[in-house]
C-alpha positions as a printed NumPy array, in Angstrom:
array([[  0.   ,   0.   ,   0.   ],
       [  1.176,   3.554,  -0.671],
       [  2.808,   5.12 ,   2.343],
       [  0.544,   7.263,   4.504],
       [ -3.012,   8.135,   3.575],
       [ -2.358,   9.806,   0.276],
       [ -5.971,   9.535,  -0.794],
       [ -9.241,   9.83 ,   1.012],
       [-10.667,   6.367,   0.431],
       [-14.346,   5.592,   0.951],
       [-15.258,   1.917,   0.563],
       [-18.96 ,   1.39 ,  -0.098],
       [-19.789,  -2.338,   0.092],
       [-18.399,  -3.264,   3.493],
       [-20.122,  -6.049,   5.369],
       [-21.502,  -6.351,   8.871],
       [-24.047,  -8.527,  10.632],
       [-25.699,  -8.867,  14.032],
       [-25.895, -11.912,  16.334],
       [-29.648, -12.284,  15.904],
       [-29.313, -12.829,  12.163],
       [-26.482, -15.315,  12.657],
       [-28.736, -17.174,  15.122],
       [-31.62 , -17.297,  12.643],
       [-29.289, -18.759,  10.049],
       [-28.206, -21.398,  12.571],
       [-31.791, -22.275,  13.581],
       [-32.877, -22.7  ,   9.986],
       [-29.842, -24.86 ,   9.243],
       [-28.708, -22.558,   6.466],
       [-25.721, -24.284,   4.902],
       [-22.68 , -22.236,   5.796],
       [-19.899, -24.795,   5.496],
       [-17.57 , -26.158,   8.181],
       [-16.241, -23.899,  10.972],
       [-12.888, -23.224,   9.301],
       [-10.573, -20.587,  10.722],
       [-11.363, -18.399,   7.711],
       [-15.079, -18.572,   8.498],
       [-14.497, -17.838,  12.18 ],
       [-12.343, -14.804,  11.377],
       [-14.822, -13.539,   8.792],
       [-17.806, -13.703,  11.134],
       [-15.802, -12.086,  13.92 ],
       [-15.032,  -9.175,  11.604],
       [-18.657,  -8.937,  10.436],
       [-19.939,  -8.724,  14.003],
       [-17.449,  -6.036,  15.021],
       [-18.958,  -2.562,  14.705],
       [-16.41 ,  -1.033,  17.052],
       [-12.725,  -0.459,  17.558],
       [-11.577,  -3.618,  15.815],
       [-13.201,  -2.478,  12.581],
       [-11.738,   1.009,  12.918],
       [ -8.247,  -0.428,  13.488],
       [ -8.59 ,  -2.573,  10.372],
       [ -9.638,   0.485,   8.363],
       [ -6.645,   2.432,   9.64 ],
       [ -4.278,  -0.399,   8.752],
       [ -5.676,  -0.622,   5.223],
       [ -5.871,   3.109,   4.541],
       [ -9.68 ,   3.311,   4.43 ],
       [-11.089,   6.671,   5.493],
       [-14.733,   5.63 ,   5.676],
       [-16.873,   2.547,   5.181],
       [-20.438,   2.46 ,   3.885],
       [-21.757,  -0.639,   5.644],
       [-24.198,  -3.16 ,   4.177],
       [-25.862,  -6.033,   5.989],
       [-24.274,  -9.345,   5.004],
       [-26.82 , -12.136,   4.981],
       [-30.183, -12.58 ,   3.318],
       [-32.061, -14.81 ,   5.749],
       [-34.43 , -11.993,   6.776],
       [-35.601, -11.668,   3.154],
       [-36.815, -15.278,   3.167],
       [-38.444, -15.382,   6.606],
       [-42.063, -14.589,   7.351],
       [-42.398, -10.93 ,   6.253],
       [-43.208,  -9.74 ,   9.79 ],
       [-40.217, -11.467,  11.369],
       [-38.009, -10.477,   8.447],
       [-39.063,  -6.859,   8.768],
       [-38.357,  -6.895,  12.497],
       [-34.867,  -8.314,  11.964],
       [-34.105,  -5.735,   9.272],
       [-35.244,  -2.92 ,  11.572],
       [-33.111,  -4.28 ,  14.407],
       [-30.069,  -4.414,  12.147],
       [-30.741,  -0.848,  11.03 ],
       [-30.938,   0.332,  14.644],
       [-27.604,  -1.333,  15.471],
       [-26.008,   0.115,  12.359],
       [-27.284,   3.607,  13.13 ],
       [-25.858,   3.371,  16.659],
       [-22.434,   2.464,  15.258],
       [-22.58 ,   5.34 ,  12.764],
       [-23.519,   7.714,  15.576],
       [-20.475,   6.54 ,  17.557],
       [-18.097,   6.863,  14.578],
       [-19.721,   9.463,  12.304],
       [-16.488,  10.351,  10.522],
       [-15.605,   6.732,   9.793],
       [-18.876,   4.872,   9.193],
       [-22.058,   5.32 ,   7.181],
       [-24.626,   2.714,   6.273],
       [-27.402,   1.461,   4.012],
       [-30.697,   0.212,   5.413],
       [-31.791,  -3.402,   5.173],
       [-35.414,  -4.135,   4.311],
       [-37.584,  -7.211,   3.792],
       [-39.234,  -6.851,   0.361],
       [-41.91 ,  -9.533,   0.792],
       [-44.084,  -6.888,   2.475],
       [-43.403,  -3.981,   0.107],
       [-45.409,  -1.36 ,   1.991],
       [-43.703,  -2.195,   5.28 ],
       [-40.332,  -2.282,   3.493],
       [-40.968,   1.216,   2.131],
       [-41.88 ,   2.478,   5.609],
       [-38.724,   0.959,   7.089],
       [-36.602,   2.607,   4.427],
       [-38.246,   5.942,   5.197],
       [-37.613,   5.465,   8.933],
       [-34.026,   4.397,   8.392],
       [-33.202,   7.32 ,   6.112],
       [-35.232,  10.125,   7.666],
       [-34.925,   9.167,  11.352],
       [-31.773,   7.045,  11.613],
       [-29.738,   8.92 ,   9.005],
       [-28.838,   5.941,   6.823],
       [-27.934,   6.65 ,   3.213],
       [-30.146,   4.359,   1.145],
       [-31.161,   0.722,   1.009],
       [-29.454,  -2.648,   0.558],
       [-31.169,  -5.768,  -0.754],
       [-29.687,  -9.161,  -1.513],
       [-31.339,  -9.539,  -4.903],
       [-34.326, -11.91 ,  -4.976],
       [-36.535, -12.871,  -2.041],
       [-37.7  , -16.477,  -2.312],
       [-37.252, -16.269,  -6.049],
       [-39.173, -13.018,  -6.504],
       [-37.437, -10.071,  -8.178],
       [-38.041,  -6.355,  -7.801],
       [-39.284,  -5.97 , -11.387],
       [-42.662,  -7.268, -10.174],
       [-44.981,  -4.255,  -9.811],
       [-46.002,  -5.282,  -6.315],
       [-42.504,  -4.2  ,  -5.189],
       [-42.656,  -0.78 ,  -6.824],
       [-43.701,   1.048,  -3.621],
       [-40.089,   0.444,  -2.571],
       [-38.796,   2.231,  -5.658],
       [-41.312,   5.026,  -5.158],
       [-40.09 ,   5.587,  -1.595],
       [-36.383,   5.745,  -2.393],
       [-36.882,   7.93 ,  -5.46 ],
       [-38.883,  10.381,  -3.353],
       [-36.051,  10.49 ,  -0.784],
       [-33.389,  10.72 ,  -3.506],
       [-31.358,   7.827,  -2.089],
       [-30.078,   4.699,  -3.895],
       [-30.712,   0.997,  -3.469],
       [-27.683,  -1.277,  -3.582],
       [-28.515,  -4.68 ,  -5.101],
       [-26.102,  -7.283,  -3.781],
       [-25.847, -10.848,  -5.121],
       [-26.902, -14.101,  -3.542],
       [-27.237, -17.655,  -4.835],
       [-29.512, -17.753,  -7.896],
       [-33.23 , -18.156,  -7.319],
       [-34.671, -21.665,  -7.014],
       [-35.941, -21.627, -10.589],
       [-32.432, -21.016, -11.965],
       [-30.177, -22.508,  -9.291],
       [-29.319, -26.012, -10.5  ],
       [-26.988, -25.191, -13.417],
       [-25.175, -22.594, -11.297],
       [-24.751, -24.693,  -8.148],
       [-20.997, -25.184,  -8.61 ],
       [-18.754, -25.051,  -5.563],
       [-15.851, -22.751,  -6.33 ],
       [-17.744, -20.782,  -8.997],
       [-20.767, -19.397,  -7.131],
       [-19.351, -16.033,  -6.097],
       [-17.114, -15.503,  -9.108],
       [-19.724, -16.397, -11.744],
       [-23.193, -17.383, -10.525],
       [-23.696, -14.311,  -8.359],
       [-22.755, -11.952, -11.191],
       [-25.181, -13.637, -13.592],
       [-27.919, -13.465, -10.967],
       [-27.658,  -9.724, -10.277],
       [-26.989,  -8.822, -13.897],
       [-30.215, -10.634, -14.777],
       [-32.048,  -8.792, -11.985],
       [-30.993,  -5.425, -13.421],
       [-32.031,  -6.46 , -16.937],
       [-35.435,  -7.528, -15.597],
       [-35.86 ,  -4.153, -13.887],
       [-35.028,  -2.345, -17.139],
       [-37.321,  -4.575, -19.212],
       [-40.213,  -3.991, -16.812],
       [-40.039,  -0.246, -17.427],
       [-39.05 ,   0.629, -13.862],
       [-36.775,   3.481, -14.933],
       [-39.406,   4.878, -17.278],
       [-41.797,   4.968, -14.305],
       [-39.134,   6.204, -11.836],
       [-36.664,   8.213, -13.944],
       [-34.736,   9.566, -10.937],
       [-34.276,   6.152,  -9.335],
       [-30.639,   5.253,  -8.686],
       [-29.441,   1.671,  -8.22 ],
       [-25.938,   0.551,  -7.316],
       [-24.41 ,  -2.834,  -8.1  ],
       [-21.   ,  -4.194,  -7.185],
       [-18.261,  -6.347,  -8.67 ],
       [-17.572,  -4.034, -11.619],
       [-21.204,  -4.045, -12.686],
       [-21.755,  -7.823, -12.543],
       [-20.666,  -8.16 , -16.186],
       [-23.148,  -5.654, -17.624],
       [-20.638,  -2.974, -18.746],
       [-18.989,  -5.552, -20.991],
       [-22.265,  -6.347, -22.792],
       [-23.928,  -2.951, -23.316],
       [-23.447,  -2.742, -27.085],
       [-24.643,  -6.306, -27.541],
       [-27.685,  -5.734, -25.308],
       [-28.688,  -2.607, -27.247],
       [-28.16 ,  -4.246, -30.622],
       [-30.098,  -7.41 , -29.847],
       [-32.892,  -5.526, -28.056],
       [-33.727,  -3.787, -31.33 ],
       [-33.139,  -6.949, -33.388],
       [-35.315,  -9.21 , -31.222],
       [-38.245,  -6.797, -31.184],
       [-38.035,  -6.473, -34.973],
       [-37.71 , -10.246, -35.407],
       [-40.909, -10.848, -33.415],
       [-42.734,  -7.867, -34.909],
       [-43.09 ,  -6.21 , -31.519],
       [-42.783,  -2.488, -30.89 ],
       [-40.074,  -1.765, -28.268],
       [-41.696,  -0.968, -24.922],
       [-38.857,   1.091, -23.501],
       [-38.528,   4.812, -24.091],
       [-34.736,   4.591, -24.412],
       [-31.945,   2.147, -25.207],
       [-31.189,  -0.339, -22.397],
       [-27.659,   1.042, -22.067],
       [-29.022,   4.534, -21.408],
       [-30.686,   3.304, -18.221],
       [-27.571,   1.453, -17.112],
       [-25.35 ,   4.487, -17.632],
       [-27.75 ,   7.019, -16.126],
       [-29.613,   5.101, -13.417],
       [-27.028,   2.558, -12.287],
       [-23.683,   3.128, -10.584],
       [-21.186,   0.292, -10.255],
       [-18.597,  -0.421,  -7.611],
       [-15.276,  -2.203,  -7.787],
       [-15.892,  -4.609,  -4.899],
       [-13.681,  -7.656,  -5.355],
       [-12.801,  -6.579,  -8.897],
       [ -9.959,  -4.107,  -8.442],
       [ -8.084,  -5.326, -11.516],
       [ -6.537,  -2.842, -13.967],
       [ -7.935,  -3.979, -17.334],
       [-11.622,  -4.418, -16.391],
       [-11.533,  -1.28 , -14.236],
       [-10.243,   0.869, -17.076],
       [-12.775,  -0.624, -19.47 ],
       [-15.656,  -0.087, -17.027],
       [-14.672,   3.534, -16.426],
       [-14.524,   4.094, -20.191],
       [-17.881,   2.444, -20.902],
       [-19.85 ,   3.657, -17.869],
       [-18.119,   7.006, -17.452],
       [-15.784,   7.775, -14.578],
       [-18.591,   9.439, -12.602],
       [-20.466,   6.12 , -12.37 ],
       [-17.704,   3.951, -10.869],
       [-17.112,   3.837,  -7.111],
       [-14.415,   2.165,  -5.032],
       [-15.427,  -0.709,  -2.749],
       [-13.236,  -3.178,  -0.888],
       [-15.836,  -5.844,   0.107],
       [-14.545,  -6.112,   3.682],
       [-14.106,  -8.655,   5.231],
       [-14.561, -11.007,   2.276],
       [-11.623,  -9.596,   0.324],
       [ -8.094,  -8.513,   1.255],
       [ -8.614,  -4.776,   1.511],
       [ -4.931,  -3.912,   1.272],
       [ -4.72 ,  -5.666,  -2.097],
       [ -7.628,  -3.583,  -3.4  ],
       [ -6.045,  -0.344,  -2.193],
       [ -2.658,  -1.171,  -3.656],
       [ -4.226,  -2.131,  -6.997],
       [ -6.097,   1.155,  -7.351],
       [ -3.18 ,   3.225,  -6.025],
       [ -0.987,   1.712,  -8.734],
       [ -3.386,   2.441, -11.596],
       [ -2.133,   4.863, -14.213],
       [ -5.128,   7.2  , -14.04 ],
       [ -5.409,  10.98 , -13.987],
       [ -5.419,  12.133, -10.386],
       [ -8.82 ,  13.753, -10.846],
       [-10.29 ,  10.408, -11.955],
       [ -8.687,   8.584,  -9.057],
       [-10.174,  11.08 ,  -6.613],
       [-13.601,  10.495,  -8.145],
       [-13.158,   6.749,  -7.923],
       [-11.906,   6.801,  -4.34 ],
       [-14.271,   9.273,  -2.693],
       [-15.955,  11.993,  -4.753],
       [-18.427,   9.685,  -6.52 ],
       [-19.343,   7.976,  -3.246],
       [-20.033,  11.315,  -1.607],
       [-22.344,  12.316,  -4.441],
       [-24.224,   9.021,  -4.888],
       [-24.691,   8.34 ,  -1.151],
       [-24.915,  11.994,  -0.038],
       [-22.072,  11.519,   2.439]])
């Protein structure tokens, strides 16, 4: 890592959890793998919202973390219980932010299966607790946010002018089997799952209905920046082939560039980063370290070493995060 804190670095997809959610995972026998030392260390880091986390940030040169709840069990529980767990996590997160306001910020969890309650919780978390948007782990029991019953959630966040971060999880039950490959879930299956979620949201006309809605996705855009030209080209071709008038007001890539920001979480590699910044525009790419699931120091050193104009590096490291999350 570069000596000293040369840059102000804000990392925006940094995990935490609370004991109650870990307990629910245990009670429901959610498969988490054997208790390896790596797993023990990871969960210890996730549960730490205090000095241990701050020390790790200092050691890695991170000025501020935007925290997101790691774990999706509350999205699959009974909507009442899931909503209660999300609210509890938001309260704990807000308390940590209040204790370390210069070092921590956070996004609010919500349980989408009761959309009206989810919208109210987002409003409480943003307006009362001071959180900076929402975080959802993609589908909930196989249901995706393109379904109009979930649109009260989009209406609420657009009205508050805050983003929703869509984080991956294992593919939905209806698409899981071909992607259930140990060793390839996170690196491939998760990207396909969230990329598909975003495409579904575009196809459903969500951004035509909510033109100021802002979504954020990680891992260098889950593959979407690499396919924009192809998506646009085949969108026109397929509609013409089937004799169907295009339903969208704009090209699919317009929505991705103007309504979606992408983060570098776990993908701080020079070639794809440069390409993503070129395709998406430097203003739409935000640094993330994916703590504690990635080696943060490696991410910092990779971005520090990039041959980028200093103005672009400042945008990547902190200016874009401040704008998108109103930090």
